[in-house]
mmJSON file of the N, C-alpha and C atoms, coordinates in Angstrom:
{"data_MODEL":{"atom_site":{
"group_PDB":["ATOM","ATOM","ATOM","ATOM","ATOM","ATOM","ATOM","ATOM","ATOM","ATOM","ATOM","ATOM","ATOM","ATOM","ATOM","ATOM","ATOM","ATOM","ATOM","ATOM","ATOM","ATOM","ATOM","ATOM","ATOM","ATOM","ATOM","ATOM","ATOM","ATOM","ATOM","ATOM","ATOM","ATOM","ATOM","ATOM","ATOM","ATOM","ATOM","ATOM","ATOM","ATOM","ATOM","ATOM","ATOM","ATOM","ATOM","ATOM","ATOM","ATOM","ATOM","ATOM","ATOM","ATOM","ATOM","ATOM","ATOM","ATOM","ATOM","ATOM","ATOM","ATOM","ATOM","ATOM","ATOM","ATOM","ATOM","ATOM","ATOM","ATOM","ATOM","ATOM","ATOM","ATOM","ATOM","ATOM","ATOM","ATOM","ATOM","ATOM","ATOM","ATOM","ATOM","ATOM","ATOM","ATOM","ATOM","ATOM","ATOM","ATOM","ATOM","ATOM","ATOM","ATOM","ATOM","ATOM","ATOM","ATOM","ATOM","ATOM","ATOM","ATOM","ATOM","ATOM","ATOM","ATOM","ATOM","ATOM","ATOM","ATOM","ATOM","ATOM","ATOM","ATOM","ATOM","ATOM","ATOM","ATOM","ATOM","ATOM","ATOM","ATOM","ATOM","ATOM","ATOM","ATOM","ATOM","ATOM","ATOM","ATOM","ATOM","ATOM","ATOM","ATOM","ATOM","ATOM","ATOM","ATOM"],
"id":[1,2,3,4,5,6,7,8,9,10,11,12,13,14,15,16,17,18,19,20,21,22,23,24,25,26,27,28,29,30,31,32,33,34,35,36,37,38,39,40,41,42,43,44,45,46,47,48,49,50,51,52,53,54,55,56,57,58,59,60,61,62,63,64,65,66,67,68,69,70,71,72,73,74,75,76,77,78,79,80,81,82,83,84,85,86,87,88,89,90,91,92,93,94,95,96,97,98,99,100,101,102,103,104,105,106,107,108,109,110,111,112,113,114,115,116,117,118,119,120,121,122,123,124,125,126,127,128,129,130,131,132,133,134,135,136,137,138],
"type_symbol":["N","C","C","N","C","C","N","C","C","N","C","C","N","C","C","N","C","C","N","C","C","N","C","C","N","C","C","N","C","C","N","C","C","N","C","C","N","C","C","N","C","C","N","C","C","N","C","C","N","C","C","N","C","C","N","C","C","N","C","C","N","C","C","N","C","C","N","C","C","N","C","C","N","C","C","N","C","C","N","C","C","N","C","C","N","C","C","N","C","C","N","C","C","N","C","C","N","C","C","N","C","C","N","C","C","N","C","C","N","C","C","N","C","C","N","C","C","N","C","C","N","C","C","N","C","C","N","C","C","N","C","C","N","C","C","N","C","C"],
"label_atom_id":["N","CA","C","N","CA","C","N","CA","C","N","CA","C","N","CA","C","N","CA","C","N","CA","C","N","CA","C","N","CA","C","N","CA","C","N","CA","C","N","CA","C","N","CA","C","N","CA","C","N","CA","C","N","CA","C","N","CA","C","N","CA","C","N","CA","C","N","CA","C","N","CA","C","N","CA","C","N","CA","C","N","CA","C","N","CA","C","N","CA","C","N","CA","C","N","CA","C","N","CA","C","N","CA","C","N","CA","C","N","CA","C","N","CA","C","N","CA","C","N","CA","C","N","CA","C","N","CA","C","N","CA","C","N","CA","C","N","CA","C","N","CA","C","N","CA","C","N","CA","C","N","CA","C","N","CA","C","N","CA","C"],
"label_alt_id":[null,null,null,null,null,null,null,null,null,null,null,null,null,null,null,null,null,null,null,null,null,null,null,null,null,null,null,null,null,null,null,null,null,null,null,null,null,null,null,null,null,null,null,null,null,null,null,null,null,null,null,null,null,null,null,null,null,null,null,null,null,null,null,null,null,null,null,null,null,null,null,null,null,null,null,null,null,null,null,null,null,null,null,null,null,null,null,null,null,null,null,null,null,null,null,null,null,null,null,null,null,null,null,null,null,null,null,null,null,null,null,null,null,null,null,null,null,null,null,null,null,null,null,null,null,null,null,null,null,null,null,null,null,null,null,null,null,null],
"label_comp_id":["MET","MET","MET","ILE","ILE","ILE","PRO","PRO","PRO","ILE","ILE","ILE","PRO","PRO","PRO","VAL","VAL","VAL","TYR","TYR","TYR","PRO","PRO","PRO","GLU","GLU","GLU","ASP","ASP","ASP","LEU","LEU","LEU","PHE","PHE","PHE","THR","THR","THR","ASP","ASP","ASP","GLU","GLU","GLU","ALA","ALA","ALA","LEU","LEU","LEU","LEU","LEU","LEU","ASP","ASP","ASP","LEU","LEU","LEU","HIS","HIS","HIS","PRO","PRO","PRO","ARG","ARG","ARG","TYR","TYR","TYR","ARG","ARG","ARG","GLU","GLU","GLU","LEU","LEU","LEU","TRP","TRP","TRP","GLU","GLU","GLU","LEU","LEU","LEU","GLY","GLY","GLY","PRO","PRO","PRO","ALA","ALA","ALA","VAL","VAL","VAL","TRP","TRP","TRP","LEU","LEU","LEU","GLU","GLU","GLU","SER","SER","SER","HIS","HIS","HIS","GLN","GLN","GLN","MET","MET","MET","CYS","CYS","CYS","ALA","ALA","ALA","LEU","LEU","LEU","PRO","PRO","PRO","PHE","PHE","PHE"],
"label_asym_id":["A","A","A","A","A","A","A","A","A","A","A","A","A","A","A","A","A","A","A","A","A","A","A","A","A","A","A","A","A","A","A","A","A","A","A","A","A","A","A","A","A","A","A","A","A","A","A","A","A","A","A","A","A","A","A","A","A","A","A","A","A","A","A","A","A","A","A","A","A","A","A","A","A","A","A","A","A","A","A","A","A","A","A","A","A","A","A","A","A","A","A","A","A","A","A","A","A","A","A","A","A","A","A","A","A","A","A","A","A","A","A","A","A","A","A","A","A","A","A","A","A","A","A","A","A","A","A","A","A","A","A","A","A","A","A","A","A","A"],
"label_entity_id":["1","1","1","1","1","1","1","1","1","1","1","1","1","1","1","1","1","1","1","1","1","1","1","1","1","1","1","1","1","1","1","1","1","1","1","1","1","1","1","1","1","1","1","1","1","1","1","1","1","1","1","1","1","1","1","1","1","1","1","1","1","1","1","1","1","1","1","1","1","1","1","1","1","1","1","1","1","1","1","1","1","1","1","1","1","1","1","1","1","1","1","1","1","1","1","1","1","1","1","1","1","1","1","1","1","1","1","1","1","1","1","1","1","1","1","1","1","1","1","1","1","1","1","1","1","1","1","1","1","1","1","1","1","1","1","1","1","1"],
"label_seq_id":[1,1,1,2,2,2,3,3,3,4,4,4,5,5,5,6,6,6,7,7,7,8,8,8,9,9,9,10,10,10,11,11,11,12,12,12,13,13,13,14,14,14,15,15,15,16,16,16,17,17,17,18,18,18,19,19,19,20,20,20,21,21,21,22,22,22,23,23,23,24,24,24,25,25,25,26,26,26,27,27,27,28,28,28,29,29,29,30,30,30,31,31,31,32,32,32,33,33,33,34,34,34,35,35,35,36,36,36,37,37,37,38,38,38,39,39,39,40,40,40,41,41,41,42,42,42,43,43,43,44,44,44,45,45,45,46,46,46],
"pdbx_PDB_ins_code":[null,null,null,null,null,null,null,null,null,null,null,null,null,null,null,null,null,null,null,null,null,null,null,null,null,null,null,null,null,null,null,null,null,null,null,null,null,null,null,null,null,null,null,null,null,null,null,null,null,null,null,null,null,null,null,null,null,null,null,null,null,null,null,null,null,null,null,null,null,null,null,null,null,null,null,null,null,null,null,null,null,null,null,null,null,null,null,null,null,null,null,null,null,null,null,null,null,null,null,null,null,null,null,null,null,null,null,null,null,null,null,null,null,null,null,null,null,null,null,null,null,null,null,null,null,null,null,null,null,null,null,null,null,null,null,null,null,null],
"Cartn_x":[0.837,0.0,0.891,0.554,1.308,0.784,1.68,1.22,0.729,-0.319,-0.86,-0.183,0.338,0.948,-0.073,0.408,-0.457,-0.182,-1.26,-1.169,-1.803,-1.005,-1.524,-2.257,-2.069,-2.636,-4.127,-4.812,-6.233,-6.369,-7.068,-7.236,-8.315,-9.037,-10.159,-9.97,-8.729,-8.477,-8.596,-8.773,-8.851,-7.595,-6.44,-5.167,-5.064,-5.448,-5.377,-6.339,-7.527,-8.514,-8.125,-7.349,-6.914,-5.794,-5.098,-3.984,-3.893,-4.787,-4.871,-3.838,-3.345,-2.484,-1.245,-0.516,0.639,0.235,-0.901,-1.355,-1.779,-2.482,-2.856,-1.619,-0.594,0.652,1.278,1.286,1.833,1.071,-0.257,-1.075,-0.753,-0.679,-0.414,0.946,1.935,3.278,3.358,2.456,2.462,2.004,1.116,0.678,-0.777,-1.247,-2.617,-3.697,-3.318,-4.264,-3.508,-4.138,-3.496,-4.492,-4.016,-4.857,-4.789,-5.952,-6.041,-6.275,-5.213,-5.265,-6.27,-6.295,-7.178,-8.653,-8.947,-10.331,-10.726,-9.745,-9.981,-10.639,-10.035,-10.567,-9.449,-9.684,-8.731,-9.099,-8.081,-8.274,-7.601,-8.175,-7.599,-7.261,-6.054,-5.698,-5.43,-6.277,-6.123,-5.334],
"Cartn_y":[-1.174,0.0,1.251,2.204,3.454,4.408,4.969,5.906,7.22,7.769,9.055,10.155,11.186,12.297,13.002,13.547,14.212,15.707,16.496,17.951,18.315,18.785,18.984,20.301,21.291,22.617,22.687,23.582,23.84,24.811,24.414,25.254,26.316,26.285,27.199,28.22,28.482,29.57,30.888,31.979,33.284,33.567,33.266,33.498,32.683,31.419,30.558,31.018,31.41,31.831,33.129,33.964,35.218,35.021,33.877,33.625,32.122,31.62,30.179,29.637,30.453,29.934,29.186,29.684,28.915,27.561,27.513,26.244,25.261,25.748,24.877,24.353,25.188,24.748,23.627,23.776,22.731,21.424,21.504,20.304,19.652,20.46,19.952,19.262,19.849,19.27,17.972,17.805,16.575,15.36,15.566,14.437,14.525,13.497,13.512,13.293,12.761,12.6,12.953,13.752,14.216,14.082,13.558,13.453,14.778,15.405,16.652,16.289,16.287,15.829,16.623,17.945,18.754,18.585,18.035,17.833,16.366,15.48,14.033,13.606,14.062,13.717,13.815,13.22,13.302,14.446,15.03,16.059,15.586,15.96,15.658,16.988,17.503,18.823,18.751,19.343,19.334,20.535],
"Cartn_z":[0.0,0.0,0.0,-0.812,-0.892,0.181,0.998,2.036,1.424,2.003,1.546,2.358,1.689,2.438,3.326,4.424,5.405,5.393,5.386,5.508,6.841,7.825,9.182,9.416,8.555,8.808,8.486,9.166,8.934,7.76,6.727,5.536,5.71,6.811,6.98,8.105,8.476,9.418,8.656,9.372,8.715,7.907,8.491,7.808,6.52,6.583,5.409,4.316,4.701,3.711,3.01,3.676,3.06,2.044,2.126,1.207,0.938,0.114,-0.14,-1.119,-2.025,-3.093,-2.599,-1.593,-1.113,-0.526,0.134,0.71,-0.373,-1.383,-2.5,-3.213,-3.334,-3.965,-3.15,-1.826,-0.958,-1.145,-1.177,-1.377,-2.714,-3.746,-5.092,-5.154,-4.468,-4.468,-3.66,-2.701,-1.904,-2.711,-3.675,-4.486,-4.893,-5.603,-6.129,-5.077,-3.923,-2.808,-1.523,-0.674,0.56,1.704,2.831,4.03,4.771,4.992,5.752,7.211,7.97,9.356,10.185,10.038,10.872,10.523,9.339,8.923,8.832,9.047,8.997,7.692,6.578,5.257,4.213,3.067,1.964,1.036,0.421,-0.602,-1.876,-2.988,-4.299,-4.958,-4.688,-5.228,-6.723,-7.489,-8.948,-9.37],
"occupancy":[1.0,1.0,1.0,1.0,1.0,1.0,1.0,1.0,1.0,1.0,1.0,1.0,1.0,1.0,1.0,1.0,1.0,1.0,1.0,1.0,1.0,1.0,1.0,1.0,1.0,1.0,1.0,1.0,1.0,1.0,1.0,1.0,1.0,1.0,1.0,1.0,1.0,1.0,1.0,1.0,1.0,1.0,1.0,1.0,1.0,1.0,1.0,1.0,1.0,1.0,1.0,1.0,1.0,1.0,1.0,1.0,1.0,1.0,1.0,1.0,1.0,1.0,1.0,1.0,1.0,1.0,1.0,1.0,1.0,1.0,1.0,1.0,1.0,1.0,1.0,1.0,1.0,1.0,1.0,1.0,1.0,1.0,1.0,1.0,1.0,1.0,1.0,1.0,1.0,1.0,1.0,1.0,1.0,1.0,1.0,1.0,1.0,1.0,1.0,1.0,1.0,1.0,1.0,1.0,1.0,1.0,1.0,1.0,1.0,1.0,1.0,1.0,1.0,1.0,1.0,1.0,1.0,1.0,1.0,1.0,1.0,1.0,1.0,1.0,1.0,1.0,1.0,1.0,1.0,1.0,1.0,1.0,1.0,1.0,1.0,1.0,1.0,1.0],
"B_iso_or_equiv":[0.0,0.0,0.0,0.0,0.0,0.0,0.0,0.0,0.0,0.0,0.0,0.0,0.0,0.0,0.0,0.0,0.0,0.0,0.0,0.0,0.0,0.0,0.0,0.0,0.0,0.0,0.0,0.0,0.0,0.0,0.0,0.0,0.0,0.0,0.0,0.0,0.0,0.0,0.0,0.0,0.0,0.0,0.0,0.0,0.0,0.0,0.0,0.0,0.0,0.0,0.0,0.0,0.0,0.0,0.0,0.0,0.0,0.0,0.0,0.0,0.0,0.0,0.0,0.0,0.0,0.0,0.0,0.0,0.0,0.0,0.0,0.0,0.0,0.0,0.0,0.0,0.0,0.0,0.0,0.0,0.0,0.0,0.0,0.0,0.0,0.0,0.0,0.0,0.0,0.0,0.0,0.0,0.0,0.0,0.0,0.0,0.0,0.0,0.0,0.0,0.0,0.0,0.0,0.0,0.0,0.0,0.0,0.0,0.0,0.0,0.0,0.0,0.0,0.0,0.0,0.0,0.0,0.0,0.0,0.0,0.0,0.0,0.0,0.0,0.0,0.0,0.0,0.0,0.0,0.0,0.0,0.0,0.0,0.0,0.0,0.0,0.0,0.0],
"pdbx_formal_charge":[null,null,null,null,null,null,null,null,null,null,null,null,null,null,null,null,null,null,null,null,null,null,null,null,null,null,null,null,null,null,null,null,null,null,null,null,null,null,null,null,null,null,null,null,null,null,null,null,null,null,null,null,null,null,null,null,null,null,null,null,null,null,null,null,null,null,null,null,null,null,null,null,null,null,null,null,null,null,null,null,null,null,null,null,null,null,null,null,null,null,null,null,null,null,null,null,null,null,null,null,null,null,null,null,null,null,null,null,null,null,null,null,null,null,null,null,null,null,null,null,null,null,null,null,null,null,null,null,null,null,null,null,null,null,null,null,null,null],
"auth_seq_id":[1,1,1,2,2,2,3,3,3,4,4,4,5,5,5,6,6,6,7,7,7,8,8,8,9,9,9,10,10,10,11,11,11,12,12,12,13,13,13,14,14,14,15,15,15,16,16,16,17,17,17,18,18,18,19,19,19,20,20,20,21,21,21,22,22,22,23,23,23,24,24,24,25,25,25,26,26,26,27,27,27,28,28,28,29,29,29,30,30,30,31,31,31,32,32,32,33,33,33,34,34,34,35,35,35,36,36,36,37,37,37,38,38,38,39,39,39,40,40,40,41,41,41,42,42,42,43,43,43,44,44,44,45,45,45,46,46,46],
"auth_comp_id":["MET","MET","MET","ILE","ILE","ILE","PRO","PRO","PRO","ILE","ILE","ILE","PRO","PRO","PRO","VAL","VAL","VAL","TYR","TYR","TYR","PRO","PRO","PRO","GLU","GLU","GLU","ASP","ASP","ASP","LEU","LEU","LEU","PHE","PHE","PHE","THR","THR","THR","ASP","ASP","ASP","GLU","GLU","GLU","ALA","ALA","ALA","LEU","LEU","LEU","LEU","LEU","LEU","ASP","ASP","ASP","LEU","LEU","LEU","HIS","HIS","HIS","PRO","PRO","PRO","ARG","ARG","ARG","TYR","TYR","TYR","ARG","ARG","ARG","GLU","GLU","GLU","LEU","LEU","LEU","TRP","TRP","TRP","GLU","GLU","GLU","LEU","LEU","LEU","GLY","GLY","GLY","PRO","PRO","PRO","ALA","ALA","ALA","VAL","VAL","VAL","TRP","TRP","TRP","LEU","LEU","LEU","GLU","GLU","GLU","SER","SER","SER","HIS","HIS","HIS","GLN","GLN","GLN","MET","MET","MET","CYS","CYS","CYS","ALA","ALA","ALA","LEU","LEU","LEU","PRO","PRO","PRO","PHE","PHE","PHE"],
"auth_asym_id":["A","A","A","A","A","A","A","A","A","A","A","A","A","A","A","A","A","A","A","A","A","A","A","A","A","A","A","A","A","A","A","A","A","A","A","A","A","A","A","A","A","A","A","A","A","A","A","A","A","A","A","A","A","A","A","A","A","A","A","A","A","A","A","A","A","A","A","A","A","A","A","A","A","A","A","A","A","A","A","A","A","A","A","A","A","A","A","A","A","A","A","A","A","A","A","A","A","A","A","A","A","A","A","A","A","A","A","A","A","A","A","A","A","A","A","A","A","A","A","A","A","A","A","A","A","A","A","A","A","A","A","A","A","A","A","A","A","A"],
"auth_atom_id":["N","CA","C","N","CA","C","N","CA","C","N","CA","C","N","CA","C","N","CA","C","N","CA","C","N","CA","C","N","CA","C","N","CA","C","N","CA","C","N","CA","C","N","CA","C","N","CA","C","N","CA","C","N","CA","C","N","CA","C","N","CA","C","N","CA","C","N","CA","C","N","CA","C","N","CA","C","N","CA","C","N","CA","C","N","CA","C","N","CA","C","N","CA","C","N","CA","C","N","CA","C","N","CA","C","N","CA","C","N","CA","C","N","CA","C","N","CA","C","N","CA","C","N","CA","C","N","CA","C","N","CA","C","N","CA","C","N","CA","C","N","CA","C","N","CA","C","N","CA","C","N","CA","C","N","CA","C","N","CA","C"],
"pdbx_PDB_model_num":[1,1,1,1,1,1,1,1,1,1,1,1,1,1,1,1,1,1,1,1,1,1,1,1,1,1,1,1,1,1,1,1,1,1,1,1,1,1,1,1,1,1,1,1,1,1,1,1,1,1,1,1,1,1,1,1,1,1,1,1,1,1,1,1,1,1,1,1,1,1,1,1,1,1,1,1,1,1,1,1,1,1,1,1,1,1,1,1,1,1,1,1,1,1,1,1,1,1,1,1,1,1,1,1,1,1,1,1,1,1,1,1,1,1,1,1,1,1,1,1,1,1,1,1,1,1,1,1,1,1,1,1,1,1,1,1,1,1]
}}}
């Protein structure tokens, strides 16, 4: 089984929502599927 990369930060803080592009870039660089630890769900960053 291939491990899914984990993104620990909350994407819905005020700070994150004001500047999403760097966070989306991080998600995209992690891979096609990323576990969002703070939300307990997977994301598929396209």
